[in-house]
C-alpha positions as CSV (number, residue, x, y, z in Angstrom):
1,X,-26.1,-13.1,-4.0
2,X,-22.7,-13.1,-2.4
3,X,-21.6,-9.8,-1.0
4,X,-18.7,-8.2,0.8
5,X,-18.6,-5.4,3.3
6,X,-16.4,-2.3,3.1
7,X,-16.4,0.2,5.9
8,X,-15.9,3.9,4.9
9,X,-15.7,6.8,7.3
10,X,-15.1,10.5,6.7
11,X,-12.5,11.8,9.1
12,X,-10.5,14.8,10.3
13,X,-7.1,15.2,12.1
14,X,-8.9,15.9,15.4
15,X,-10.7,12.5,15.3
16,X,-8.7,10.3,13.0
17,X,-7.2,8.0,15.6
18,X,-10.6,7.4,17.2
19,X,-12.1,7.0,13.7
20,X,-9.7,4.3,12.8
21,X,-10.9,2.3,15.8
22,X,-14.5,2.9,14.8
23,X,-13.7,1.9,11.2
24,X,-12.1,-1.4,12.1
25,X,-14.9,-2.4,14.3
26,X,-17.4,-1.4,11.7
27,X,-15.6,-3.8,9.3
28,X,-15.8,-6.5,12.0
29,X,-12.1,-7.0,12.1
30,X,-12.1,-8.9,15.3
31,X,-14.2,-11.6,13.6
32,X,-11.4,-11.9,11.0
33,X,-8.1,-11.5,12.8
34,X,-7.9,-14.0,15.6
35,X,-5.7,-12.4,18.4
36,X,-4.1,-15.8,19.1
37,X,-2.6,-16.0,15.6
38,X,0.6,-14.0,14.8
39,X,-0.2,-10.9,12.7
40,X,1.9,-9.3,10.1
41,X,1.3,-5.6,9.6
42,X,2.3,-5.0,6.0
43,X,3.2,-1.3,5.5
44,X,3.3,0.3,2.1
45,X,6.5,2.0,1.1
46,X,6.2,3.3,-2.5
47,X,9.0,5.9,-1.9
48,X,11.8,6.1,0.6
49,X,11.1,9.8,0.9
50,X,7.9,11.1,2.4
51,X,5.4,12.3,-0.2
52,X,1.7,12.7,0.8
53,X,-0.5,9.8,-0.4
54,X,2.4,7.8,-1.5
55,X,3.1,5.4,1.5
56,X,1.3,4.4,4.7
57,X,0.6,7.5,6.7
58,X,1.8,7.7,10.3
59,X,-1.7,8.4,11.7
60,X,-2.9,5.3,9.8
61,X,-0.3,3.2,11.5
62,X,-1.0,4.8,14.9
63,X,-4.7,4.4,14.6
64,X,-4.4,0.7,13.7
65,X,-1.9,0.0,16.5
66,X,-4.0,1.9,19.0
67,X,-7.0,-0.2,18.1
68,X,-5.1,-3.5,18.3
69,X,-3.6,-2.5,21.7
70,X,-7.0,-1.5,23.2
71,X,-8.5,-4.8,21.9
72,X,-5.9,-6.9,23.6
73,X,-3.7,-8.0,20.7
74,X,-0.3,-8.9,22.1
75,X,2.9,-7.1,21.0
76,X,4.6,-10.5,20.9
77,X,2.4,-11.6,18.0
78,X,2.6,-8.3,16.0
79,X,5.3,-7.9,13.3
80,X,5.4,-4.6,11.2
81,X,7.1,-5.4,7.9
82,X,8.1,-3.9,4.6
83,X,10.5,-5.0,1.9
84,X,13.2,-3.5,-0.2
85,X,12.7,-2.8,-3.9
86,X,15.3,-1.7,-6.5
87,X,14.3,1.9,-5.7
88,X,13.4,1.9,-2.0
89,X,15.2,1.2,1.3
90,X,13.0,0.0,4.2
91,X,14.9,1.5,7.2
92,X,15.3,4.9,5.6
93,X,11.6,4.8,4.4
94,X,10.4,3.9,7.9
95,X,12.3,6.9,9.2
96,X,11.3,9.4,6.6
97,X,7.7,8.4,6.6
98,X,7.6,8.7,10.4
99,X,6.7,5.0,11.2
100,X,9.6,4.5,13.6
101,X,8.4,6.9,16.4
102,X,4.9,5.4,16.1
103,X,6.3,1.9,16.5
104,X,8.5,3.0,19.4
105,X,5.4,4.4,21.1
106,X,3.8,1.0,21.0
107,X,7.0,-0.9,21.9
108,X,7.2,-2.6,18.5
109,X,10.2,-3.3,16.3
110,X,10.2,-2.6,12.6
111,X,11.1,-5.8,10.6
112,X,12.5,-5.2,7.1
113,X,11.9,-8.3,5.1
114,X,15.5,-8.0,3.9
115,X,16.5,-9.2,7.3
116,X,14.5,-12.4,7.5
117,X,15.2,-15.7,5.7
118,X,13.3,-16.5,2.5
119,X,12.2,-19.9,1.2
120,X,10.9,-21.3,-2.0
121,X,7.2,-22.0,-1.6
122,X,5.4,-24.4,-4.0
123,X,1.9,-22.9,-4.5
124,X,-0.9,-25.3,-5.2
125,X,-3.1,-22.6,-6.8
126,X,-3.1,-22.5,-10.6
127,X,-1.1,-19.2,-10.9
128,X,-1.4,-17.3,-14.1
129,X,2.1,-15.9,-14.5
130,X,4.5,-16.0,-11.6
131,X,5.4,-19.7,-12.1
132,X,6.5,-18.8,-15.6
133,X,8.4,-15.7,-14.5
134,X,10.2,-17.6,-11.7
135,X,10.5,-21.1,-13.0
136,X,13.0,-22.1,-10.3
137,X,10.4,-21.3,-7.7
138,X,8.8,-18.3,-6.0
139,X,10.6,-17.1,-2.9
140,X,8.6,-15.8,0.0
141,X,9.6,-14.6,3.5
142,X,9.8,-17.7,5.8
143,X,7.8,-15.9,8.5
144,X,4.7,-15.7,6.2
145,X,3.0,-19.1,6.1
146,X,0.4,-19.5,8.8
147,X,0.3,-15.9,9.9
148,X,-2.6,-13.4,9.4
149,X,-1.8,-10.2,7.5
150,X,-3.1,-6.7,7.8
151,X,-2.4,-4.4,4.8
152,X,-1.9,-0.6,5.2
153,X,-2.1,0.9,1.7
154,X,-3.3,4.3,0.6
155,X,-5.8,5.4,-2.0
156,X,-3.9,6.2,-5.2
157,X,-3.5,5.6,-8.9
158,X,-0.7,3.6,-10.5
159,X,0.8,3.9,-13.9
160,X,1.2,0.1,-14.3
161,X,-2.0,-1.2,-12.8
162,X,-4.4,1.9,-13.1
163,X,-5.1,1.8,-9.3
164,X,-3.2,0.3,-6.4
165,X,-4.4,-0.7,-2.9
166,X,-4.6,-3.8,-0.9
167,X,-3.9,-6.4,-3.6
168,X,-0.9,-4.6,-5.0
169,X,0.5,-4.1,-1.5
170,X,1.3,-7.8,-1.5
171,X,3.5,-7.0,-4.6
172,X,5.9,-5.4,-2.2
173,X,6.5,-8.7,-0.4
174,X,5.7,-11.5,-2.8
175,X,7.9,-12.2,-4.7
176,X,11.4,-11.0,-3.8
177,X,13.3,-7.9,-4.8
178,X,13.4,-8.8,-8.5
179,X,9.6,-8.5,-8.7
180,X,10.0,-5.7,-11.3
181,X,10.2,-8.6,-13.9
182,X,6.5,-9.0,-13.3
183,X,5.5,-5.5,-14.5
184,X,5.0,-6.8,-18.0
185,X,2.1,-8.9,-16.8
186,X,1.0,-6.8,-13.9
187,X,-2.8,-7.6,-13.9
188,X,-2.3,-11.3,-14.1
189,X,0.4,-11.1,-11.4
190,X,-1.9,-9.3,-9.1
191,X,-4.4,-12.1,-9.5
192,X,-1.7,-14.5,-8.6
193,X,-1.0,-12.5,-5.5
194,X,-4.6,-12.9,-4.3
195,X,-4.4,-16.7,-4.8
196,X,-1.0,-16.8,-3.0
197,X,-2.3,-14.9,0.0
198,X,-5.3,-17.2,0.3
199,X,-2.8,-20.1,0.6
200,X,-0.4,-18.4,3.0
201,X,-2.6,-16.6,5.4
202,X,-5.5,-17.8,7.5
203,X,-7.0,-14.3,7.2
204,X,-6.3,-11.1,5.3
205,X,-7.6,-7.7,6.4
206,X,-7.0,-4.2,5.0
207,X,-7.1,-0.7,6.5
208,X,-6.7,1.9,3.7
209,X,-6.0,5.6,4.2
210,X,-7.6,8.1,1.8
211,X,-7.2,11.2,4.0
212,X,-4.9,12.4,1.2
213,X,-5.3,10.5,-2.0
214,X,-3.0,10.3,-5.0
215,X,-4.1,11.4,-8.5
216,X,-2.1,11.1,-11.7
217,X,1.2,9.4,-12.3
218,X,1.2,7.1,-9.3
219,X,2.6,5.5,-7.2
220,X,5.0,8.3,-6.6
221,X,4.8,11.4,-8.8
222,X,1.2,12.2,-8.0
223,X,-0.9,15.2,-7.1
224,X,-2.0,14.8,-3.5
225,X,-5.7,15.6,-3.0
226,X,-7.3,15.9,0.5
227,X,-10.3,13.5,0.6
228,X,-10.8,12.8,4.3
229,X,-11.8,9.2,4.0
230,X,-10.6,5.9,5.5
231,X,-11.6,2.4,4.5
232,X,-11.4,-1.1,5.9
233,X,-12.5,-4.6,4.7
234,X,-11.7,-8.3,5.0
235,X,-12.1,-8.5,1.2
236,X,-9.0,-7.1,-0.6
237,X,-10.8,-7.1,-4.0
238,X,-13.9,-5.3,-2.6
239,X,-11.9,-2.5,-0.8
240,X,-9.8,-2.0,-4.0
241,X,-13.0,-1.8,-6.0
242,X,-14.6,0.8,-3.7
243,X,-11.4,2.8,-3.7
244,X,-11.4,2.7,-7.5
245,X,-15.0,3.7,-7.7
246,X,-14.3,6.7,-5.4
247,X,-11.4,7.7,-7.6
248,X,-13.8,7.7,-10.6
249,X,-13.0,4.4,-12.2
250,X,-15.3,1.5,-13.1
251,X,-13.8,-1.3,-11.0
252,X,-14.9,-4.0,-13.4
253,X,-13.0,-2.3,-16.2
254,X,-9.7,-2.7,-14.3
255,X,-8.3,-6.1,-15.5
256,X,-6.9,-7.3,-12.2
257,X,-10.2,-6.6,-10.3
258,X,-12.3,-8.1,-13.1
259,X,-10.3,-11.3,-13.2
260,X,-10.3,-11.6,-9.4
261,X,-14.1,-11.1,-9.4
262,X,-14.7,-13.6,-12.2
263,X,-12.5,-16.2,-10.4
264,X,-14.3,-15.9,-7.1
265,X,-11.3,-14.4,-5.3
266,X,-13.3,-11.4,-4.0
267,X,-16.1,-9.0,-5.0
268,X,-15.4,-6.2,-7.5
269,X,-18.9,-5.4,-8.6
270,X,-20.1,-2.4,-6.6
271,X,-23.6,-3.7,-6.7
272,X,-22.5,-6.7,-4.6
273,X,-20.6,-4.7,-2.0
274,X,-22.2,-3.4,1.2
275,X,-20.7,0.0,2.1
276,X,-21.0,0.4,5.9
277,X,-20.6,3.8,7.6
278,X,-20.7,7.0,5.7
279,X,-22.5,7.2,2.4
280,X,-20.4,7.5,-0.8
281,X,-23.4,7.1,-3.1
282,X,-22.7,8.8,-6.4
283,X,-19.3,10.1,-5.3
284,X,-16.6,10.2,-8.0
285,X,-13.4,12.2,-7.6
286,X,-12.6,12.3,-11.3
287,X,-9.0,10.9,-11.0
288,X,-7.0,10.0,-14.1
289,X,-4.1,7.6,-14.2
290,X,-1.1,8.9,-16.1
291,X,2.5,7.5,-16.4
292,X,5.6,9.0,-15.0
293,X,8.6,9.3,-17.2
294,X,10.1,6.2,-15.6
295,X,7.0,4.0,-16.0
296,X,6.5,5.2,-19.6
297,X,10.1,4.2,-20.4
298,X,9.6,0.8,-18.6
299,X,6.5,0.1,-20.7
300,X,8.2,1.2,-23.9
301,X,10.8,-1.5,-23.2
302,X,8.5,-4.2,-22.1
303,X,5.3,-3.7,-24.2
304,X,6.1,-0.9,-26.7
305,X,8.2,-0.2,-29.8
306,X,11.4,-0.7,-27.9
307,X,10.6,-4.2,-26.6
308,X,13.2,-5.7,-28.9
309,X,15.7,-4.2,-26.4
310,X,13.9,-5.7,-23.3
311,X,16.2,-8.7,-22.8
312,X,19.4,-6.6,-23.2
313,X,18.2,-3.7,-21.1
314,X,16.2,-5.4,-18.3
315,X,17.3,-9.1,-18.2
316,X,21.1,-8.8,-18.4
317,X,23.9,-7.3,-16.2
318,X,23.0,-4.0,-17.9
319,X,19.8,-3.9,-15.8
320,X,21.6,-1.8,-13.2
321,X,20.9,1.3,-15.3
322,X,17.2,1.1,-14.7
323,X,17.1,1.6,-10.9
324,X,19.8,4.2,-11.2
325,X,17.9,6.1,-13.8
326,X,14.7,5.9,-11.7
327,X,16.5,7.2,-8.6
328,X,18.0,10.1,-10.6
329,X,14.7,11.1,-12.0
330,X,12.6,10.7,-8.9
331,X,15.0,11.7,-6.1
332,X,17.4,14.2,-7.8
333,X,15.1,15.8,-10.4
334,X,11.4,15.5,-9.7
335,X,11.3,15.5,-5.8
336,X,13.4,18.7,-5.4
337,X,11.5,20.6,-8.0
338,X,7.9,19.5,-8.8
339,X,7.7,17.4,-5.6
340,X,8.9,20.1,-3.3
341,X,6.2,22.5,-4.6
342,X,3.5,20.0,-4.1
343,X,4.7,19.2,-0.6
344,X,4.8,22.9,0.2
345,X,1.1,23.1,-0.7
346,X,0.3,20.0,1.3
347,X,2.0,21.4,4.4
348,X,-0.6,24.2,4.5
349,X,-3.4,21.6,4.7
350,X,-4.8,20.2,7.9
351,X,-3.1,16.8,7.2
352,X,0.2,18.5,6.4
353,X,0.0,20.4,9.7
354,X,-0.7,17.1,11.5
355,X,2.3,15.5,9.9
356,X,4.5,18.4,11.0
357,X,3.1,19.0,14.5
358,X,2.4,15.4,15.7
359,X,5.1,13.4,13.8
360,X,7.9,16.0,13.5
361,X,7.8,16.7,9.8
362,X,10.8,19.0,9.9
363,X,12.2,20.9,6.9
364,X,12.4,19.6,4.3
365,X,10.3,16.4,4.4
366,X,12.2,13.3,3.7
367,X,15.5,14.6,5.0
368,X,15.7,12.2,7.9
369,X,14.9,14.3,10.9
370,X,14.1,12.7,14.2
371,X,10.4,13.0,14.9
372,X,9.2,14.6,18.0
373,X,6.3,12.6,19.2
374,X,4.0,14.6,21.5
375,X,2.8,13.3,24.7
376,X,-0.7,14.4,23.9
377,X,-2.3,15.7,20.8
378,X,-5.7,15.8,19.0
379,X,-7.4,12.6,18.2
380,X,-5.5,10.3,20.6
381,X,-7.4,7.0,20.8
382,X,-9.1,6.5,24.1
């Protein structure tokens, strides 16, 4: 029986950077990511503003980069990337989520995918949906073919896809900014992304942060829950399946995971996944996926009773109303009210204190302060 390995470790702010190193070695990452092949570090920016569990955590990035540095991976071959969406801006997101001081510490330059050339790539794989959605060709960043990729997602729910993790992190890079057209067929599109990555990259590896996991109306308006786990795997399907199971979902009941499993793109059956490290036997967090007001409205137009308006509202010049409405709701209404209260509670947790003390959280979060990166602090990788 074919199986995949997913490493899972329970962690704490005092040991998290060392734990990331132990995690990656437990998942045999050096057997997957050849240090002689250029490596893309695909960050996860679900919100320009910082919100716990929403985007790649700064300690996640620091732990991974510290491990790569100690294991001899050359800076010249490492490229940290993230893309723009209709509702996120990569430079501001890298600042507010405190990635920039971490990258500066390691002498790395952040590379927004908006600042590289793109090319039409003709995929040989029998894609389920994306060729239909983009009949003129699927554009990808020209720096992608032939490079390995390391994804840095978080453990969280998602109103469109039930859960999100490694596989959906590729949705933020492939295809281009107009990827929101793919929401209508999200599960089939995520399967396409798995096939596309297998064509583009010699190897794919994932390091997922679940120190603070997101429950509810993901990927942004969630309830952050401290869970103290980190995960790693060379199988994007398997790590997403284990994360889903931890959250309380049956992985094989989630369409994109089931289709990937059935097509041999990875392992989603927990019985066929080897969990290395700390035991998670019988663990279920009881998370539930719900829909934010914005995702609910999007689905009403694409799949619900308002779908007769889809072409006019989402496929015409009038489409500019959608990102504007999303930004008004998320940034001007939800974040300063509900979000601020949740962030305030988070800041009293051990991870909130680490964000403030090690990465210069400031007041309020997401306002663009310059992070003060300490010379020495708990958990520094040795």
